[in-house]
TIZA-566290 format. One record per residue: residue number from 1; x, y, z of N, C-alpha, C in turn. Coordinates in Angstrom, 2 decimals, always signed. Example, Ala and Ser with C-alpha at 12.3 -4.5 7.8 and 13.67 -1.06 7.14 Angstrom:
residues 2
k n_X n_Y n_Z ca_X ca_Y ca_Z c_X c_Y c_Z
1 +13.19 -5.69 +7.80 +12.30 -4.50 +7.80 +13.20 -3.30 +7.80
2 +12.85 -2.25 +7.08 +13.67 -1.06 +7.14 +12.90 +0.03 +7.87
END
This chain:
residues 196
k n_X n_Y n_Z ca_X ca_Y ca_Z c_X c_Y c_Z
1 -43.50 +74.05 +9.91 -42.14 +73.57 +9.97 -42.03 +72.40 +10.94
2 -42.78 +72.44 +12.04 -42.78 +71.35 +13.00 -43.29 +70.07 +12.40
3 -44.32 +70.18 +11.49 -44.86 +68.99 +10.87 -43.84 +68.34 +9.94
4 -43.12 +69.17 +9.20 -42.10 +68.62 +8.29 -40.99 +67.91 +9.05
5 -40.58 +68.52 +10.18 -39.54 +67.88 +11.00 -40.04 +66.55 +11.52
6 -41.29 +66.51 +11.96 -41.85 +65.26 +12.48 -41.95 +64.25 +11.36
7 -42.42 +64.72 +10.18 -42.52 +63.82 +9.02 -41.16 +63.28 +8.62
8 -40.14 +64.15 +8.59 -38.83 +63.65 +8.21 -38.25 +62.74 +9.27
9 -38.53 +62.97 +10.53 -38.05 +62.07 +11.58 -38.71 +60.71 +11.41
10 -40.02 +60.72 +11.14 -40.73 +59.46 +10.93 -40.19 +58.72 +9.71
11 -39.95 +59.49 +8.61 -39.38 +58.87 +7.41 -37.98 +58.34 +7.68
12 -37.18 +59.10 +8.40 -35.82 +58.66 +8.75 -35.86 +57.38 +9.59
13 -36.79 +57.30 +10.54 -36.93 +56.11 +11.38 -37.37 +54.92 +10.52
14 -38.31 +55.18 +9.62 -38.80 +54.12 +8.73 -37.64 +53.61 +7.86
15 -36.84 +54.53 +7.29 -35.70 +54.12 +6.47 -34.65 +53.35 +7.29
16 -34.48 +53.76 +8.53 -33.54 +53.05 +9.40 -34.02 +51.63 +9.64
17 -35.33 +51.46 +9.90 -35.90 +50.12 +10.10 -35.75 +49.27 +8.83
18 -36.01 +49.89 +7.69 -35.87 +49.17 +6.42 -34.41 +48.76 +6.21
19 -33.49 +49.67 +6.50 -32.06 +49.37 +6.34 -31.65 +48.21 +7.26
20 -32.14 +48.24 +8.51 -31.84 +47.16 +9.45 -32.41 +45.84 +8.94
21 -33.64 +45.89 +8.43 -34.28 +44.69 +7.90 -33.50 +44.14 +6.70
22 -33.09 +45.02 +5.79 -32.32 +44.59 +4.62 -30.99 +43.98 +5.06
23 -30.31 +44.62 +6.00 -29.04 +44.08 +6.48 -29.22 +42.73 +7.17
24 -30.30 +42.60 +7.93 -30.58 +41.33 +8.61 -30.82 +40.23 +7.59
25 -31.61 +40.54 +6.56 -31.86 +39.55 +5.50 -30.57 +39.19 +4.76
26 -29.73 +40.20 +4.48 -28.46 +39.96 +3.80 -27.57 +39.05 +4.65
27 -27.54 +39.29 +5.95 -26.74 +38.44 +6.84 -27.27 +37.01 +6.84
28 -28.58 +36.87 +6.83 -29.19 +35.54 +6.79 -28.81 +34.81 +5.51
29 -28.87 +35.51 +4.38 -28.50 +34.91 +3.10 -27.02 +34.52 +3.11
30 -26.17 +35.39 +3.64 -24.73 +35.08 +3.71 -24.46 +33.86 +4.60
31 -25.20 +33.73 +5.68 -25.03 +32.56 +6.55 -25.41 +31.28 +5.82
32 -26.50 +31.32 +5.07 -26.93 +30.14 +4.31 -25.89 +29.79 +3.24
33 -25.42 +30.80 +2.52 -24.41 +30.57 +1.48 -23.12 +30.04 +2.11
34 -22.70 +30.60 +3.23 -21.49 +30.15 +3.92 -21.64 +28.69 +4.35
35 -22.81 +28.33 +4.87 -23.04 +26.95 +5.29 -22.93 +26.00 +4.09
36 -23.51 +26.39 +2.95 -23.43 +25.55 +1.75 -21.98 +25.41 +1.29
37 -21.22 +26.51 +1.33 -19.81 +26.45 +0.92 -19.00 +25.58 +1.87
38 -19.28 +25.67 +3.16 -18.58 +24.82 +4.12 -18.88 +23.35 +3.86
39 -20.14 +23.04 +3.57 -20.52 +21.66 +3.28 -19.80 +21.17 +2.03
40 -19.76 +21.99 +0.98 -19.05 +21.60 -0.24 -17.56 +21.40 +0.03
41 -16.98 +22.29 +0.83 -15.56 +22.17 +1.16 -15.29 +20.87 +1.91
42 -16.15 +20.54 +2.88 -15.98 +19.30 +3.64 -16.07 +18.08 +2.72
43 -16.99 +18.12 +1.74 -17.12 +17.02 +0.80 -15.87 +16.90 -0.08
44 -15.33 +18.03 -0.51 -14.11 +18.00 -1.33 -12.92 +17.47 -0.54
45 -12.81 +17.87 +0.73 -11.73 +17.36 +1.58 -11.86 +15.85 +1.75
46 -13.09 +15.38 +1.97 -13.32 +13.94 +2.13 -12.96 +13.21 +0.84
47 -13.34 +13.76 -0.32 -12.99 +13.14 -1.60 -11.48 +13.10 -1.79
48 -10.80 +14.19 -1.39 -9.35 +14.23 -1.51 -8.71 +13.10 -0.70
49 -9.21 +12.90 +0.53 -8.63 +11.85 +1.38 -8.89 +10.46 +0.79
50 -10.08 +10.25 +0.23 -10.36 +8.97 -0.40 -9.42 +8.74 -1.58
51 -9.24 +9.78 -2.42 -8.34 +9.65 -3.56 -6.90 +9.46 -3.12
52 -6.49 +10.16 -2.06 -5.12 +10.04 -1.56 -4.84 +8.62 -1.08
53 -5.83 +8.03 -0.42 -5.63 +6.70 +0.15 -5.48 +5.66 -0.95
54 -6.06 +5.90 -2.12 -5.95 +4.91 -3.19 -4.61 +5.00 -3.91
55 -3.83 +6.04 -3.61 -2.56 +6.19 -4.30 -1.46 +5.47 -3.56
56 -0.39 +5.23 -4.26 +0.77 +4.59 -3.68 +1.27 +3.53 -4.63
57 +2.49 +3.06 -4.40 +3.03 +2.02 -5.28 +2.28 +0.70 -5.08
58 +1.93 +0.00 -6.16 +1.19 -1.25 -6.00 +2.04 -2.36 -5.40
59 +1.39 -3.23 -4.64 +2.07 -4.39 -4.08 +2.61 -5.22 -5.24
60 +3.85 -5.67 -5.09 +4.49 -6.46 -6.13 +5.37 -5.64 -7.06
61 +5.16 -4.30 -7.07 +6.02 -3.45 -7.90 +7.38 -3.30 -7.20
62 +8.32 -2.67 -7.88 +9.66 -2.49 -7.31 +10.00 -1.02 -7.19
63 +10.74 -0.69 -6.15 +11.31 +0.64 -5.97 +12.82 +0.42 -5.82
64 +13.50 +0.21 -6.95 +14.92 -0.18 -6.88 +15.84 +0.87 -6.30
65 +15.50 +2.16 -6.53 +16.35 +3.21 -5.98 +15.53 +4.48 -5.82
66 +15.99 +5.32 -4.91 +15.37 +6.62 -4.72 +16.44 +7.68 -4.92
67 +16.11 +8.70 -5.71 +17.02 +9.80 -5.98 +16.44 +11.06 -5.36
68 +17.32 +11.92 -4.91 +16.88 +13.18 -4.33 +18.03 +13.88 -3.67
69 +17.74 +14.45 -2.51 +18.80 +15.14 -1.78 +18.63 +14.93 -0.29
70 +19.74 +15.11 +0.41 +19.72 +15.02 +1.87 +19.12 +16.32 +2.42
71 +18.92 +16.37 +3.74 +18.36 +17.60 +4.32 +19.33 +18.76 +4.23
72 +20.60 +18.45 +3.97 +21.57 +19.54 +3.78 +21.65 +19.98 +2.32
73 +20.85 +19.34 +1.45 +20.82 +19.74 +0.05 +21.79 +19.00 -0.85
74 +22.50 +17.99 -0.31 +23.45 +17.22 -1.11 +22.70 +16.16 -1.92
75 +23.03 +15.98 -3.21 +22.38 +14.93 -4.00 +22.70 +13.55 -3.43
76 +21.68 +12.70 -3.35 +21.89 +11.33 -2.87 +21.05 +10.35 -3.69
77 +21.53 +9.12 -3.73 +20.78 +8.02 -4.33 +20.81 +6.87 -3.34
78 +19.64 +6.35 -3.03 +19.56 +5.18 -2.15 +19.27 +3.98 -3.05
79 +20.23 +3.05 -3.12 +20.05 +1.84 -3.92 +19.38 +0.80 -3.03
80 +18.11 +0.58 -3.26 +17.34 -0.35 -2.43 +17.33 -1.76 -3.02
81 +17.66 -1.89 -4.28 +17.56 -3.19 -4.96 +18.61 -4.18 -4.48
82 +19.70 -3.69 -3.91 +20.78 -4.58 -3.48 +20.63 -5.01 -2.03
83 +19.59 -4.54 -1.37 +19.40 -4.91 +0.03 +18.81 -6.31 +0.13
84 +19.45 -7.14 +0.97 +18.96 -8.51 +1.18 +17.88 -8.56 +2.25
85 +17.74 -7.49 +3.00 +16.70 -7.44 +4.03 +15.68 -6.38 +3.64
86 +14.59 -6.36 +4.34 +13.51 -5.43 +4.02 +13.85 -3.99 +4.37
87 +13.03 -3.08 +3.85 +13.19 -1.65 +4.11 +11.82 -1.06 +4.39
88 +11.75 -0.26 +5.43 +10.51 +0.42 +5.80 +10.59 +1.86 +5.29
89 +9.73 +2.21 +4.32 +9.67 +3.57 +3.81 +8.52 +4.30 +4.49
90 +8.83 +5.44 +5.09 +7.81 +6.25 +5.76 +7.71 +7.56 +4.98
91 +6.63 +7.69 +4.21 +6.45 +8.82 +3.29 +5.68 +9.92 +4.01
92 +6.26 +11.13 +4.02 +5.66 +12.19 +4.82 +5.79 +13.56 +4.15
93 +5.05 +14.48 +4.73 +5.14 +15.90 +4.37 +5.07 +16.68 +5.67
94 +5.97 +17.64 +5.90 +5.96 +18.39 +7.14 +4.65 +19.15 +7.40
95 +3.92 +19.49 +6.35 +2.69 +20.26 +6.53 +1.45 +19.38 +6.64
96 +1.61 +18.08 +6.56 +0.48 +17.14 +6.56 +0.02 +16.86 +7.99
97 -1.23 +17.27 +8.35 -1.71 +17.01 +9.70 -1.87 +15.51 +9.98
98 -2.12 +14.72 +8.94 -2.28 +13.28 +9.13 -0.94 +12.62 +9.43
99 +0.13 +13.18 +8.88 +1.48 +12.68 +9.22 +1.74 +12.92 +10.70
100 +1.42 +14.12 +11.15 +1.64 +14.47 +12.56 +0.86 +13.52 +13.46
101 -0.38 +13.24 +13.08 -1.21 +12.33 +13.88 -0.69 +10.90 +13.82
102 +0.01 +10.54 +12.74 +0.47 +9.17 +12.55 +1.84 +8.90 +13.18
103 +2.54 +9.95 +13.62 +3.90 +9.76 +14.13 +3.98 +8.79 +15.30
104 +2.98 +8.81 +16.19 +3.06 +7.88 +17.33 +2.99 +6.43 +16.85
105 +2.23 +6.17 +15.76 +2.18 +4.81 +15.20 +3.54 +4.42 +14.63
106 +4.13 +5.33 +13.84 +5.43 +5.04 +13.27 +6.47 +4.80 +14.36
107 +6.48 +5.63 +15.37 +7.49 +5.51 +16.42 +7.34 +4.21 +17.20
108 +6.11 +3.70 +17.32 +5.90 +2.41 +17.99 +6.42 +1.25 +17.15
109 +6.51 +1.44 +15.83 +7.00 +0.39 +14.94 +8.52 +0.39 +14.82
110 +9.15 +1.53 +15.06 +10.60 +1.65 +14.84 +11.44 +0.63 +15.60
111 +11.10 +0.27 +16.84 +11.93 -0.73 +17.53 +11.94 -2.11 +16.85
112 +10.98 -2.35 +15.96 +10.90 -3.64 +15.29 +11.83 -3.74 +14.08
113 +12.40 -2.62 +13.68 +13.22 -2.57 +12.46 +14.55 -1.88 +12.78
114 +15.67 -2.46 +12.36 +16.95 -1.76 +12.55 +16.90 -0.38 +11.87
115 +17.52 +0.59 +12.50 +17.50 +1.97 +11.98 +18.00 +2.04 +10.53
116 +18.93 +1.17 +10.17 +19.48 +1.19 +8.81 +18.45 +0.75 +7.77
117 +17.36 +0.12 +8.21 +16.33 -0.36 +7.30 +15.12 +0.58 +7.24
118 +15.23 +1.74 +7.87 +14.13 +2.72 +7.87 +14.56 +3.92 +7.05
119 +13.71 +4.31 +6.10 +13.98 +5.49 +5.27 +12.78 +6.43 +5.37
120 +13.05 +7.66 +5.79 +12.02 +8.70 +5.84 +12.04 +9.41 +4.50
121 +10.91 +9.41 +3.80 +10.83 +9.95 +2.44 +10.00 +11.23 +2.47
122 +10.66 +12.36 +2.25 +9.99 +13.66 +2.21 +9.56 +13.95 +0.78
123 +8.25 +14.11 +0.55 +7.76 +14.36 -0.81 +7.66 +15.84 -1.15
124 +8.02 +16.71 -0.20 +7.90 +18.15 -0.43 +9.23 +18.84 -0.65
125 +10.31 +18.20 -0.24 +11.63 +18.83 -0.33 +11.85 +19.90 +0.72
126 +11.08 +19.86 +1.80 +11.19 +20.92 +2.82 +11.64 +20.41 +4.20
127 +11.78 +19.10 +4.35 +12.22 +18.59 +5.65 +13.61 +19.13 +5.93
128 +13.80 +19.64 +7.15 +15.11 +20.16 +7.55 +15.43 +19.69 +8.97
129 +16.58 +20.08 +9.47 +17.00 +19.63 +10.80 +16.04 +20.09 +11.89
130 +15.50 +21.28 +11.77 +14.55 +21.78 +12.78 +13.29 +20.92 +12.80
131 +12.81 +20.53 +11.63 +11.62 +19.68 +11.58 +11.91 +18.32 +12.21
132 +13.06 +17.72 +11.87 +13.41 +16.43 +12.44 +13.45 +16.51 +13.97
133 +14.03 +17.58 +14.48 +14.09 +17.74 +15.94 +12.69 +17.90 +16.52
134 +11.81 +18.62 +15.82 +10.46 +18.87 +16.36 +9.62 +17.60 +16.45
135 +9.93 +16.59 +15.61 +9.17 +15.34 +15.66 +10.02 +14.19 +16.22
136 +11.15 +14.54 +16.79 +12.05 +13.59 +17.47 +12.55 +12.48 +16.55
137 +12.87 +12.83 +15.32 +13.56 +11.91 +14.43 +15.04 +12.20 +14.59
138 +15.86 +11.20 +14.89 +17.29 +11.47 +15.09 +17.93 +12.07 +13.84
139 +18.89 +12.93 +14.06 +19.60 +13.57 +12.94 +20.33 +12.53 +12.10
140 +20.63 +11.37 +12.69 +21.34 +10.31 +11.96 +20.41 +9.46 +11.11
141 +19.11 +9.72 +11.14 +18.14 +8.90 +10.40 +18.36 +9.04 +8.89
142 +17.97 +7.99 +8.16 +18.01 +8.02 +6.70 +16.82 +8.85 +6.21
143 +17.11 +10.06 +5.74 +16.05 +10.95 +5.24 +16.41 +11.35 +3.83
144 +15.43 +11.27 +2.94 +15.65 +11.70 +1.56 +14.50 +12.60 +1.13
145 +14.88 +13.75 +0.58 +13.91 +14.61 -0.09 +13.81 +14.05 -1.51
146 +12.83 +13.23 -1.75 +12.76 +12.47 -3.00 +12.51 +13.40 -4.18
147 +13.11 +13.08 -5.30 +12.97 +13.90 -6.51 +11.55 +13.83 -7.06
148 +11.17 +14.85 -7.80 +9.84 +14.88 -8.43 +9.68 +13.71 -9.39
149 +10.74 +13.34 -10.06 +10.69 +12.23 -11.01 +10.37 +10.92 -10.30
150 +11.03 +10.67 -9.16 +10.77 +9.43 -8.42 +9.39 +9.46 -7.75
151 +8.95 +10.64 -7.33 +7.59 +10.74 -6.78 +6.59 +10.25 -7.81
152 +6.75 +10.72 -9.04 +5.83 +10.33 -10.12 +6.05 +8.87 -10.52
153 +7.30 +8.44 -10.63 +7.62 +7.08 -11.07 +7.04 +6.04 -10.12
154 +7.13 +6.28 -8.81 +6.70 +5.30 -7.83 +5.38 +5.67 -7.14
155 +4.73 +6.73 -7.63 +3.43 +7.15 -7.11 +3.51 +7.47 -5.61
156 +4.51 +8.25 -5.24 +4.71 +8.63 -3.84 +4.15 +10.03 -3.60
157 +2.85 +10.13 -3.54 +2.21 +11.42 -3.34 +1.42 +11.48 -2.04
158 +0.71 +10.41 -1.71 -0.16 +10.42 -0.53 +0.69 +10.41 +0.74
159 +0.32 +11.26 +1.67 +1.01 +11.28 +2.97 -0.03 +11.24 +4.07
160 +0.24 +10.51 +5.13 +1.37 +9.60 +5.32 +1.14 +8.28 +4.57
161 +2.22 +7.68 +4.12 +2.16 +6.34 +3.54 +3.27 +5.51 +4.18
162 +2.94 +4.29 +4.52 +3.89 +3.35 +5.12 +4.06 +2.21 +4.12
163 +5.31 +1.96 +3.72 +5.58 +0.94 +2.70 +6.64 -0.02 +3.24
164 +6.34 -1.32 +3.17 +7.33 -2.32 +3.52 +7.85 -2.96 +2.24
165 +9.15 -2.78 +1.99 +9.81 -3.41 +0.86 +10.49 -4.68 +1.35
166 +10.19 -5.78 +0.72 +10.95 -6.99 +1.07 +12.30 -6.89 +0.36
167 +13.12 -7.91 +0.50 +14.46 -7.85 -0.10 +14.38 -7.53 -1.59
168 +15.38 -6.86 -2.07 +15.52 -6.44 -3.47 +14.43 -5.46 -3.91
169 +13.89 -4.71 -2.94 +13.04 -3.55 -3.20 +11.67 -3.85 -3.79
170 +11.12 -5.03 -3.50 +9.77 -5.36 -3.96 +8.77 -4.91 -2.90
171 +7.72 -4.21 -3.33 +6.71 -3.72 -2.39 +5.90 -4.92 -1.88
172 +6.07 -5.19 -0.59 +5.35 -6.30 +0.05 +3.99 -5.83 +0.55
173 +3.98 -4.67 +1.21 +2.74 -4.08 +1.74 +2.82 -2.58 +1.63
174 +1.64 -1.95 +1.52 +1.56 -0.49 +1.45 +0.30 -0.04 +2.17
175 +0.47 +0.92 +3.07 -0.66 +1.46 +3.83 -0.68 +2.97 +3.63
176 -1.71 +3.49 +2.98 -1.84 +4.94 +2.77 -2.77 +5.51 +3.81
177 -2.41 +6.67 +4.32 -3.22 +7.32 +5.36 -2.73 +6.95 +6.75
178 -3.43 +7.47 +7.75 -3.08 +7.16 +9.13 -3.29 +5.68 +9.37
179 -2.35 +5.05 +10.06 -2.46 +3.62 +10.35 -3.58 +3.38 +11.35
180 -4.41 +2.41 +11.05 -5.48 +2.00 +11.96 -5.02 +0.77 +12.73
181 -5.79 +0.35 +13.72 -5.39 -0.79 +14.55 -5.10 -2.04 +13.72
182 -5.97 -2.33 +12.75 -5.77 -3.53 +11.91 -4.49 -3.40 +11.08
183 -4.21 -2.17 +10.60 -2.98 -1.94 +9.83 -1.75 -2.18 +10.69
184 -1.80 -1.65 +11.91 -0.65 -1.78 +12.82 -0.40 -3.25 +13.14
185 -1.49 -4.00 +13.38 -1.35 -5.43 +13.68 -0.72 -6.15 +12.49
186 -1.22 -5.87 +11.27 -0.67 -6.49 +10.07 +0.80 -6.10 +9.87
187 +1.10 -4.83 +10.10 +2.47 -4.35 +9.94 +3.40 -4.99 +10.96
188 +2.95 -5.11 +12.21 +3.77 -5.78 +13.23 +4.04 -7.22 +12.84
189 +3.01 -7.91 +12.36 +3.19 -9.31 +11.93 +4.18 -9.39 +10.79
190 +4.09 -8.46 +9.84 +5.00 -8.44 +8.70 +6.43 -8.21 +9.15
191 +6.61 -7.23 +10.05 +7.96 -6.86 +10.47 +8.62 -7.91 +11.36
192 +7.81 -8.70 +12.06 +8.38 -9.69 +12.99 +8.39 -11.10 +12.41
193 +7.84 -11.27 +11.20 +7.82 -12.62 +10.61 +9.23 -12.99 +10.13
194 +9.55 -14.28 +10.18 +10.87 -14.71 +9.70 +11.04 -14.36 +8.22
195 +12.19 -13.88 +7.87 +12.47 -13.55 +6.48 +11.87 -12.24 +6.03
196 +11.43 -11.42 +7.00 +10.86 -10.11 +6.65 +11.93 -9.26 +6.02
END
Protein backbone atom coordinates (compact mmCIF):
# COMPACT_ATOMS: atom_id res chain seq x y z
CA UNK A 1 0.00 0.00 0.00
CA UNK A 2 2.93 2.34 0.72
CA UNK A 3 4.28 1.76 -2.78
CA UNK A 4 0.96 2.64 -4.40
CA UNK A 5 0.72 5.84 -2.35
CA UNK A 6 4.25 6.77 -3.37
CA UNK A 7 3.49 5.91 -6.99
CA UNK A 8 0.32 7.97 -6.98
CA UNK A 9 2.10 10.90 -5.32
CA UNK A 10 4.79 10.72 -8.00
CA UNK A 11 2.13 10.50 -10.73
CA UNK A 12 0.21 13.40 -9.17
CA UNK A 13 3.40 15.50 -9.06
CA UNK A 14 4.19 14.59 -12.66
CA UNK A 15 0.63 15.58 -13.74
CA UNK A 16 0.93 18.83 -11.82
CA UNK A 17 4.22 19.63 -13.63
CA UNK A 18 2.63 18.77 -16.96
CA UNK A 19 -0.40 20.96 -16.15
CA UNK A 20 1.91 23.86 -15.20
CA UNK A 21 3.89 23.36 -18.41
CA UNK A 22 0.71 23.30 -20.53
CA UNK A 23 -0.62 26.43 -18.82
CA UNK A 24 2.72 28.20 -19.30
CA UNK A 25 2.74 27.32 -22.99
CA UNK A 26 -0.90 28.45 -23.34
CA UNK A 27 -0.04 31.78 -21.70
CA UNK A 28 2.90 32.19 -24.07
CA UNK A 29 0.67 31.52 -27.08
CA UNK A 30 -1.94 33.98 -25.78
CA UNK A 31 0.74 36.66 -25.33
CA UNK A 32 1.93 36.19 -28.92
CA UNK A 33 -1.64 36.29 -30.26
CA UNK A 34 -2.42 39.38 -28.13
CA UNK A 35 0.69 41.13 -29.46
CA UNK A 36 -0.34 40.38 -33.06
CA UNK A 37 -3.87 41.66 -32.40
CA UNK A 38 -2.50 44.83 -30.81
CA UNK A 39 -0.28 45.40 -33.83
CA UNK A 40 -3.22 44.91 -36.20
CA UNK A 41 -5.36 47.26 -34.11
CA UNK A 42 -2.65 49.95 -34.18
CA UNK A 43 -2.41 49.60 -37.97
CA UNK A 44 -6.19 49.92 -38.34
CA UNK A 45 -6.23 53.02 -36.11
CA UNK A 46 -3.43 54.56 -38.20
CA UNK A 47 -5.34 53.76 -41.42
CA UNK A 48 -8.48 55.32 -39.94
CA UNK A 49 -6.60 58.55 -39.17
CA UNK A 50 -5.13 58.68 -42.67
CA UNK A 51 -8.58 58.17 -44.20
CA UNK A 52 -10.13 60.72 -41.82
CA UNK A 53 -7.58 63.35 -42.78
CA UNK A 54 -8.41 62.98 -46.47
CA UNK A 55 -12.06 63.76 -45.82
CA UNK A 56 -13.66 67.14 -45.72
CA UNK A 57 -15.25 69.60 -48.11
CA UNK A 58 -12.99 70.36 -51.09
CA UNK A 59 -11.45 73.80 -51.49
CA UNK A 60 -13.59 75.84 -53.86
CA UNK A 61 -16.82 74.05 -52.96
CA UNK A 62 -19.65 75.89 -51.20
CA UNK A 63 -21.40 75.36 -47.88
CA UNK A 64 -24.31 77.76 -48.38
CA UNK A 65 -26.22 76.75 -45.26
CA UNK A 66 -26.09 74.37 -42.34
CA UNK A 67 -29.22 72.74 -40.93
CA UNK A 68 -29.53 71.07 -37.57
CA UNK A 69 -30.41 71.99 -34.05
CA UNK A 70 -29.14 74.13 -31.22
CA UNK A 71 -27.79 72.57 -28.02
CA UNK A 72 -31.26 73.04 -26.56
CA UNK A 73 -32.73 70.91 -29.35
CA UNK A 74 -34.38 73.74 -31.31
CA UNK A 75 -34.22 73.43 -35.13
CA UNK A 76 -31.88 76.01 -36.68
CA UNK A 77 -30.55 76.94 -40.10
CA UNK A 78 -27.39 78.98 -40.53
CA UNK A 79 -27.43 80.79 -43.87
CA UNK A 80 -23.76 81.21 -44.69
CA UNK A 81 -24.17 82.20 -48.34
CA UNK A 82 -25.31 85.73 -47.49
CA UNK A 83 -22.30 86.54 -45.36
CA UNK A 84 -20.00 89.16 -46.88
CA UNK A 85 -17.18 88.22 -44.52
CA UNK A 86 -15.52 84.89 -43.87
CA UNK A 87 -16.66 82.20 -41.46
CA UNK A 88 -14.52 79.85 -39.41
CA UNK A 89 -16.13 76.40 -39.05
CA UNK A 90 -14.70 74.26 -36.25
CA UNK A 91 -15.93 70.68 -36.72
CA UNK A 92 -15.81 68.56 -33.58
CA UNK A 93 -17.05 65.57 -31.66
CA UNK A 94 -17.17 65.54 -27.84
CA UNK A 95 -15.71 62.02 -27.75
CA UNK A 96 -12.83 62.76 -30.14
CA UNK A 97 -9.46 62.78 -28.32
CA UNK A 98 -7.91 64.69 -31.24
CA UNK A 99 -10.50 67.45 -30.82
CA UNK A 100 -9.55 67.73 -27.16
CA UNK A 101 -5.87 67.95 -28.10
CA UNK A 102 -6.65 70.56 -30.77
CA UNK A 103 -8.65 72.93 -28.54
CA UNK A 104 -5.62 74.99 -27.52
CA UNK A 105 -4.91 75.62 -31.24
CA UNK A 106 -8.49 76.68 -31.89
CA UNK A 107 -8.57 78.94 -28.84
CA UNK A 108 -5.36 80.68 -29.95
CA UNK A 109 -7.04 81.46 -33.30
CA UNK A 110 -10.31 82.79 -31.87
CA UNK A 111 -9.00 86.32 -31.12
CA UNK A 112 -8.29 86.72 -34.85
CA UNK A 113 -11.95 86.27 -35.82
CA UNK A 114 -15.05 88.06 -34.50
CA UNK A 115 -17.18 85.67 -32.45
CA UNK A 116 -20.06 86.11 -34.91
CA UNK A 117 -17.86 84.58 -37.65
CA UNK A 118 -17.06 81.40 -35.69
CA UNK A 119 -19.37 78.38 -35.89
CA UNK A 120 -18.79 75.25 -33.80
CA UNK A 121 -20.14 72.28 -35.77
CA UNK A 122 -21.03 69.18 -33.74
CA UNK A 123 -21.19 66.09 -35.99
CA UNK A 124 -22.53 63.79 -33.26
CA UNK A 125 -25.58 65.68 -32.02
CA UNK A 126 -24.38 65.31 -28.43
CA UNK A 127 -22.80 68.67 -27.60
CA UNK A 128 -24.60 70.18 -24.62
CA UNK A 129 -24.13 73.04 -22.16
CA UNK A 130 -22.04 70.89 -19.80
CA UNK A 131 -19.64 70.00 -22.61
CA UNK A 132 -19.31 73.64 -23.68
CA UNK A 133 -18.49 74.61 -20.11
CA UNK A 134 -15.94 71.79 -19.79
CA UNK A 135 -13.98 73.07 -22.82
CA UNK A 136 -14.56 76.77 -22.01
CA UNK A 137 -16.67 77.58 -25.06
CA UNK A 138 -18.99 80.45 -24.12
CA UNK A 139 -22.68 79.58 -23.92
CA UNK A 140 -23.28 82.44 -26.38
CA UNK A 141 -21.13 80.77 -29.07
CA UNK A 142 -22.64 79.76 -32.42
CA UNK A 143 -23.03 75.99 -32.02
CA UNK A 144 -24.94 73.72 -34.36
CA UNK A 145 -25.59 70.01 -34.08
CA UNK A 146 -25.43 69.54 -37.84
CA UNK A 147 -27.98 67.27 -39.50
CA UNK A 148 -26.97 63.89 -40.92
CA UNK A 149 -27.97 65.14 -44.37
CA UNK A 150 -25.60 68.12 -44.21
CA UNK A 151 -22.82 65.96 -42.77
CA UNK A 152 -23.08 63.77 -45.86
CA UNK A 153 -23.71 66.67 -48.30
CA UNK A 154 -20.63 68.62 -47.20
CA UNK A 155 -18.46 65.66 -46.12
CA UNK A 156 -18.28 66.81 -42.49
CA UNK A 157 -17.18 63.59 -40.83
CA UNK A 158 -13.51 63.96 -39.84
CA UNK A 159 -12.89 65.53 -36.45
CA UNK A 160 -11.30 67.85 -35.71
CA UNK A 161 -11.60 69.80 -38.95
CA UNK A 162 -10.95 73.51 -39.34
CA UNK A 163 -12.59 75.18 -42.35
CA UNK A 164 -12.25 78.79 -43.47
CA UNK A 165 -15.12 79.96 -45.67
CA UNK A 166 -14.53 83.15 -47.56
CA UNK A 167 -17.49 85.41 -48.30
CA UNK A 168 -20.60 83.74 -49.71
CA UNK A 169 -19.66 80.37 -48.15
CA UNK A 170 -16.89 79.26 -50.51
CA UNK A 171 -14.35 76.91 -48.90
CA UNK A 172 -11.06 78.81 -48.99
CA UNK A 173 -9.03 76.40 -46.83
CA UNK A 174 -9.64 73.15 -44.98
CA UNK A 175 -7.45 71.44 -42.40
CA UNK A 176 -8.42 67.95 -41.21
CA UNK A 177 -6.91 66.56 -38.03
CA UNK A 178 -4.98 68.31 -35.29
CA UNK A 179 -3.47 71.56 -36.51
CA UNK A 180 0.29 71.44 -36.95
CA UNK A 181 2.65 74.44 -36.78
CA UNK A 182 2.59 74.96 -40.56
CA UNK A 183 -1.23 74.76 -40.56
CA UNK A 184 -1.50 77.32 -37.77
CA UNK A 185 0.87 79.69 -39.59
CA UNK A 186 -1.14 79.34 -42.83
CA UNK A 187 -4.41 79.79 -40.94
CA UNK A 188 -3.13 82.90 -39.14
CA UNK A 189 -2.03 84.37 -42.47
CA UNK A 190 -5.44 83.57 -43.98
CA UNK A 191 -7.36 85.08 -41.07
CA UNK A 192 -5.28 88.27 -40.91
CA UNK A 193 -4.99 88.91 -44.66
CA UNK A 194 -7.00 91.82 -46.08
CA UNK A 195 -10.35 90.71 -47.42
CA UNK A 196 -10.34 87.48 -45.41
